[in-house]
N, C-alpha and C positions, 0 to 999 in steps of 0.2 A: 472815249471822248465823243461828244455830240458833233453833228455836222456844223452847227453854229460855232462851237469852240474851234473846230478844225479850220473853218473859214477865217475866224478871228486870228488864229495863229498865223495863217498864211498871209493875211493882209498886213498884219503888223511886221512880219518878216519882210514882205515886199516893200513897204514904206521905208523900213530901215535901210534896205539894200539900195533903193532908188534915190532916196533923198538924205541919207545919213542923219536921220532924225528918229528918235525913239518914241513910239506911240504904244498905247495899251488899248484894249477893247473898249474902255470907257470913253475913248476919244472919238468914236464913231458908232453908228447904229447898223445892225444887221436885222433886216426884216424878211419875212417871206415875200416873194414878188407878187404884186397884185395880179389877179387873173387876166386882166386885159393886156398885160405885157408878157413877152417871152422871157423866161427865166425861172429859177427856183428860189434864189435868195438874192436880196438886193442890199448893196452897201450905200448908205446915205452919205454923200461926199461933202456936204456943206460945211461941217465943222472942221474939215481938213484944209479947206481952201485958203483961209487966211494964214495959218502957220506955214503952209507950203508955197504960198504965193503962186497959186495955179488957178486957171479957169476950170470950171466944171468939166467941159468936154476934154480938155487936155489931160487933166488928172485921171478922168475915167478911162481914156484910151491907153495912157501910159501904164496905169495900174492893171487894167484888163489884159493888155499884151504880156505884161510880166507874169501875171498869175497863170495864164494859159501855157506859157513857155516853161515856167518853173514847176508847175503842179499839174501835168497832163492827166494824171490819174484822179484828179479832184475836179478839174474844170474842163468842160467841153467847148464852151463858147461864152460870149458876153455881148452886151449892147449897153450903150450909154444914152439915157434920156433925161435931159434937164437936171443934171446933178445927181442922178441915181445910176449906179453901176449894177446892172442886172446880170447875175451869173447863172449859167446853166451847169448844174453838177453833172459830171460824167456818169454814164450808166454803170461803168465798172466800179465806181465808188458805191452806188446803191446795191448792186448785186453782191459786192464783197461784204457789205453790211449784213445783208440778208443771210448769206451762206455761213457767216460766223456766229449768227445769233438765233437762228430759227428754232433750235432745240432748247434754248435757255429759258426755262420757266420762271427764273428769278430776274429776268431782264427788267431793268428799270429800278431795281431795289438796291440800296446802298449798304455798305458795311457799317457796323456800329460806330457812332461818333463820340461816344462817351458822355453824352448829355442826357439828363433825366427829365422827363416831363410827366407831371401828374395831371390826369384829365378826370374831372368830376362831371358825371352826367346822371341822368335819370332823376335823382333827388326827389323821390315821391313823398307825399304826405301819407301818413298811415291812417287816414280817415276816409279813404275812398280808393276805388280801383284806378289803375293807369288808364289814361284816355288818349285821344288822338294827338293832343298837344305833347304828351309825354313821348309818344312815338317819334315825333320830330326831334325832340331832345335826345332820345336814346340813339336814334340813327345817326344824328350828327356826332355825338360823343364817341360812339363806337367807331364810326368811319374815320374821324379825325385821328383817333388813336392808331388805327391801322395805317393810315397815310403817313403819319409821323414815324411810325415804326419802319415803314418802307424807306423812309429818308434816313434811317440810322439811329433814331432816338430810342432810348430805353424808356418804355411807356409803363406807367402804373395807372390802371383804370380803377377809379374809386366811385363810390356812391354814398351819399349822405342821406340817411332816412330821417325825415323830419317827423320824428315820433313823439314830440311833446309840444305843448302850446295850446292856445285857446281853441284852435280848430279840432285838435284831437279830443279835447274835453267835450266839445259839442256832440260828437258822435257817442261818447260815453254817457253823457246825460240823457241823450235821446234813447239809448238802449235801456237805461234804467227805467225810463218812463213808459216805454212802449213795447219792449221786447217780451215781457212775461217769461224770461229765461230762455228764449229761443237761441239757437246756435247755428253755425253753418251746417253742422252735421244733422241737426234735427230738421232743418228746412231744405237741405240739399242745394244750398246756394253757395257758390264759390266765396271764400272768406273775405276777399277785398271788396267784392260786390255787396256782400251781406252788411259789412260795416259802413260802406258808402251809402246804402239805403237809409241808415239811421242819420247820417249827416244831412241828407236831403230832408228827412222827417224833422230834424231840428230846424232847418230853414223854414219849413212850412209852418211849424208851430210858432216859431218866433214871429213870422209875419202876421199870424192870427192874433197873437198876444199884443203886437205893436198896434194893430188896428183897434183892439179893445181899449188900449190906454189912450190913443188919440181921441176915440169916441168919448172918453171920460174927461177930456179937456187938456191932455198933456200934448206938448209939441212932438213932432215926429222925431227930432234929434234926441230929445230926452226919452221918448218911448222906446226907441231902439236900444238905449243903454240900460233901461230899467225893467225890461220884461222879466218875470220870474225865471224863465228858462235861461236867459242870458246871465242873470245874476248867479244862477246855479252853476253855470259853466265857469264863470270867473272864480267862484269859490272853489270849485273843483281844481282849478289850476294852482291856486294858492295851496290847497291841501296836497296836491301832487308834489310841488316843490318842497313842502314840509315833510314829505315822506309818510303820509297817512297810510297805514297798511292796507285798508280796504280799497282805497283809490288806486294804489300801486298794483294791487292784485288784479283789479278789473282792467287796468291799463295794459298789463302784461298779457292778460288773456285775449283782449281784443286785438292787440298788436300781433299776437301770434297767428290769429286768424288771417289778418291782412298779409303777413309775410308768406304764409303758405300759398295764398292766392297769387302774390307777386312772383313767387318762384316759378309757378306754372307758366305765367305770361313771359317772363325773362327767358325761360328755356325755349319756348316756342319761337321767339323772335331772335334768338341767338345772342342775347345780351349777356355779357360776362363781366365780372369785377374781380380785381385782385385784392381789394380792400373795401370792407363795409364799415362806414362810420355811422354813429347814431347821435342825433342832436341831444338825446338825454344824457350822453357822456360828455359831449363837447361844450355844453352851455356852462358847466361849472368852471372849467379853465378860463372860459370867456369872462365869467363874473369876477374871477380872481384878477384878470387883466384889467378889468374896469376899476378894481380897487387900487391896483398899481398906477393906473392912469390918473386917478384922483389925487394920489400922493405926488405924482410928477407934475400935476397941473395941466395935463392933456384934457381932462374932463372937469366938469364942475357940477355941483349939486344945487338944485333949486330948493326953495323953502318947503315944498311938499315932499322932499326926499328923493325925487327922481334925479337921475344922473344924465348929463348931456355933454355933447361936444360941439364947439362953436367952429363951423367951417366957413363962415361968411368971408373971411379974408381970402379963401380959396375959390370964391365965386359960388359957393353953395350956401346952405343955411345951417341952422342948428338941428342936431339929430340926437334923439333920445337913445341911450344905451342900457338904461335900467329903469324899470317902472318905479313909481312911488311906493308900491307894496313890496319891492325888492325882487320881483320876478324879472327874468331875462327877456329881452326882445330878440327878434330874429338875428339882428347883426351881432348880438352878444355871442351867440354860438359860432357865427362865422369867423369872429376874431379868434376864438378858441381853436376852431378847426384849422385855420391857417397855420397856427403854431404847431398843432399836433401833426399835420402833414409834413411840415418842414423838419420837425424832430425826427420823424420816422424815415423820410426819404431824401432829405437835403437836396431838393429839386432845383433845376435851373429855371423851370417854368411851371406854373400851376394854372391850368386852364379850367375855368368854370363855364360849363355849357348851360346857360340860363337865358330865358326869354328877354326881349328887349324892354319889357315893362320894369325890369330890374336894373336898367342902365345906371340910374342914380344910386341905387344901393351899392353897386360895385365900385363906383367912384368914391363913395363914402368909406367903404371897407379898406380900399387901398390907402386912402389918406390917413385913416385912423392907424393902420398898421405902420405906416411911415412915421407918424407922430410918436407912436410907442417905441419906435426904433427896432421893430421886429425884422429879422433877416428874411422872413417869408415875404415881405412886402414887395420887393423888387420884381419877383417873378410872377406876381398876380396878373392874370389876363382874363378878361371876360369875353367869352365867345357868345356875343349877343345874336339872337335870331328873332325873326318875326313870328307872330302867332299863326296857327293853322285855323282857318275858318271853313265852314261848309257853305255850299251854295245858298243855304237859308240864313247864313249869318254867323255871328260869334257864339261859341258855346259857353254856358254858365253852369258850373257844378251845383251851386246851391238851389238852382231852379230845375235841376234834373234834366237839362238839355244837352249835357255832354255826351259825346259818342265814346263809349268805352273801347279800349284797345282790343279787348277780346271780341267784342261784337264786330268791329271793323275788319279784323283778321278773318273771322268767319265769313263775312260778306265778300271779302276779296277772293277767298278760296272758291266760294259759290260762283262768283262772276267768272273766275278762271275756268271752272268746270264747264259752265254754260258756253262760253266763247270757244273753248277748245272743241267741245262736242259739235258745235255748229260747223267747224271746219271739217270734221269727219275724217281725220287723218290718224286716229289713234286706235283703230280697230284691233291692231295686233298687240296692244299693250295688255299685260296682265293686270287684274284689278288693283293689286298692291302698287304696281308701277304707276297706274293712273292716279291713285290717291297721292302718291309722292309727287307726281308731275303737277297736279292741281295746286298742291301746297307750294311747290317751288315757283310756279308761275304767279300765283296769287300774292304770296308774301314778297316775292321779288318785285312785283309791280308796285306794291305799297311802298317799299323802301325807295325804289328808283324814282317814283313819282314825287315823293317828298324831298329827296335829296337832289333832284334835278334843278330845284330853285335855289338861287343864292341865299345863304342863311340870313342875310340882312333883310331880305324881303319878306313880306307877309304872303301867304299863299292860300288858295282855295282848293280844297281836296274834293275831287269827284271820282268815286270808285269806277264808274262806267268809262271814264276817259282814260283811266290808268292802265287798261289792258286793251291794247290794239296791236295786232301782229304786223301792222304796217306803219305805225306811228312812232312818235318820240316816247317810247316806252321800254321797260325791261323786256317785255315779251318779244319785241322786235330784235333786240340785242341777243337775247337767249336763243331765238330762232337762228340768227346768224352763226352763232357758235355751234349750234347743233348741225347746221348746214355744212360748216367746215369739217366737223367730225364725221359726218356721213360720207363726204368725199374721201377722207383718209381711211375710213373703214373699207372702202372699195379698193383702195391701193395706197399703201404706206409710202412714205418718202424713202428713196433709195439713198441712204447716207453716204454710200461708197461711190456714188455716180461721179464720173469725171466729165465736166462740161467740155464740149469740143472746141468752143470758141468763146470770146467775150460776148455775152448775150446783149443784144440791144433790147431795150424795154419799150413796150407799148404804153400809151398814156395812162391807162388804169392800173397797169402793173407798177409803174412808177409812182403814181399817186398813193397806192396802197403801201409801198415801201416807205415813202416819205412820212405818211401817217404813223406807221409803226415806229419809225425812228424817233418821233417826237414824244413817245410815251414817258421816258424818264423826265423830260422837262415838264410834262403835265403833272406828274407826281410832285415835283419840286414846287410848281405853281400852287397846287392844292394845299401843300404843307405850309407855304409861306402865307397864303391868304386864309388859311383855316377854312377852306371852301371845297367840300366834296363835290359840288356841282361841276367843278372843272373836270373831275374824273368821269362823271356821268355823261357830260356833253361829249367828252373825248370818245368814250366807248360807243356812243350813238353815231358819231361821225365816222368812226372806224367801221362800224357795222354797215353803214350806208355805202361806203366806198367798196367794201368787200362784196356786198350783194350786187352792186353794179358791175364789179370785176367778174364774178362768176356767172352773171347773166350774159355778159358780153363775150366772154372768152371760155372756150372749152378747157377743162383741166385734164381729165383722164384721156380725152381724145385730142390732145393738143397737136399742133402742126408738126412738131419735132419732139424728140425725147428731151432735148435741152429745155424746151418750153414746158413740157409736162413736169419735169423735175423742179423747175423754177416755180411753177404755180402750185405744186404740192407743198413746197417750202413756204410759199406765201400763205397757203391754207393752214399749215401747222403753226406758223408764227402768229397769224391772226387769232387762231383759237387760243393760243397760250396767252396772248396779250389781253384778249377779251376776258378770259377766265381770271387773269391776274387783276385787271382793272375792276371787274364786277365784285371780286372778293374784297377789294379795298372799300366798297360801299355796302358790303354784306349781302350781295345778291348771288345766289347759286345759279350755275349755268348747267342745264341738263346736257347729257351726251346725245340725246335724240328727242325730238318733239313731233 
């Protein structure tokens, strides 16, 4: 039971005993005491004044006296200031908490709750490599999965490969026009990068042809639709859905190149999936549902043969669900995918980790599934996040200005190597240890820097800022973990040690225990808010307090054996909680740095 739950139980018990009225924790607030006042936790009394017919000072004094008398092992003192009862928690409570939990590496994690959550993330297109924006998506999806798992949910990590559609056909057409039979093997280029190069070539050639048509008198809007290369891509999409053998063969070949490249990147960043879906499989069930929706009157058909849904009564607009040529649109496959997921996993919630430019799309998806009466509709949740930008501005794939995930990871490891060597503290590391360390620091910095920002906010990523051994970075937290481990390598905790008396805590000792105690509540907050930045910020704050503590107080040469054993236990629990919290956001913590 958390300290807040313990206080809540004590206060409700005291109110019942004193006033013969029953209250619950919902009837009053418990907050951490503000730094300018004495106390650890504060009871806000205002909501209790009217039902109890008490003044703030009288209620605070009566309640405070009762709590001190009844729970001496929990409360040491109190003060009342203008309707706020500030409680000082007894040192014996905090030391008891530490001594019973410092060895528990699973502290903060809950038992299974029987509820299943499907988390879909990554969702790449098979016409280009993963880029920096994908990394934010993957880090969010993976981390939310781990956080919910820690809260007791049964997690299924899924990925949908967007392996069909006009964007895929653009790369295919460009390869036919410009490759002269080249392959990733013949060029030595990683498969996803190889195919992505042809997508950029398509964009460049399309722009050239648009300019030619405009010069001949055509409007820009018409020119963009009628370039020979765009018409070829549109015809290829029709041929693909018709199953034309040569188109299908090329599609399979080029997708295989991309998947091989993706697998290398996924492995490097630690992304894993329990189930892979493919749009090429889910769009057909989606098209069948469109037919069913037409019969039910959920959808309607226009004169040109296209099929639409009217959502104006829900405050949205009309949305196409099938083109006039019979081909599926993006939402068609999402309808089919929602059904396929529910059939396979019968989930309680289905989380889609997708950027905020798709907010409208997911409102439409949920409404369509509701109108079709699909059981999958209730659990649909869009975890929307802001785009990642560079200091130079927004990235654009078709213009070739996107930062590839592989390139940014290489740069991060290089920066980690440079900054670590500048400190000059790794001379005793073997070469293979150093390579592993640079990888751990570089990739950890990347994840931490991206996840420290609330998902709802847009962010600017700067590699140089993300590795700082003294700043709000993974490097600082990793160093703090290594610092705790270094102390414990010099002398391990004596688990059998018997303390001679109730230890009184110094300010930083108490602050550190209080921070450690809050870890389960932070996991719960991150799970409820779908916000890994709560974990990142917590780990950073914990590392700051720990570093202040070990700087201010000697551990191995403490004033007494009691103090030494207490501080060693603080080091052990801190290292456990940092490792646990950083694992939830996918950041490895080295034993030494």
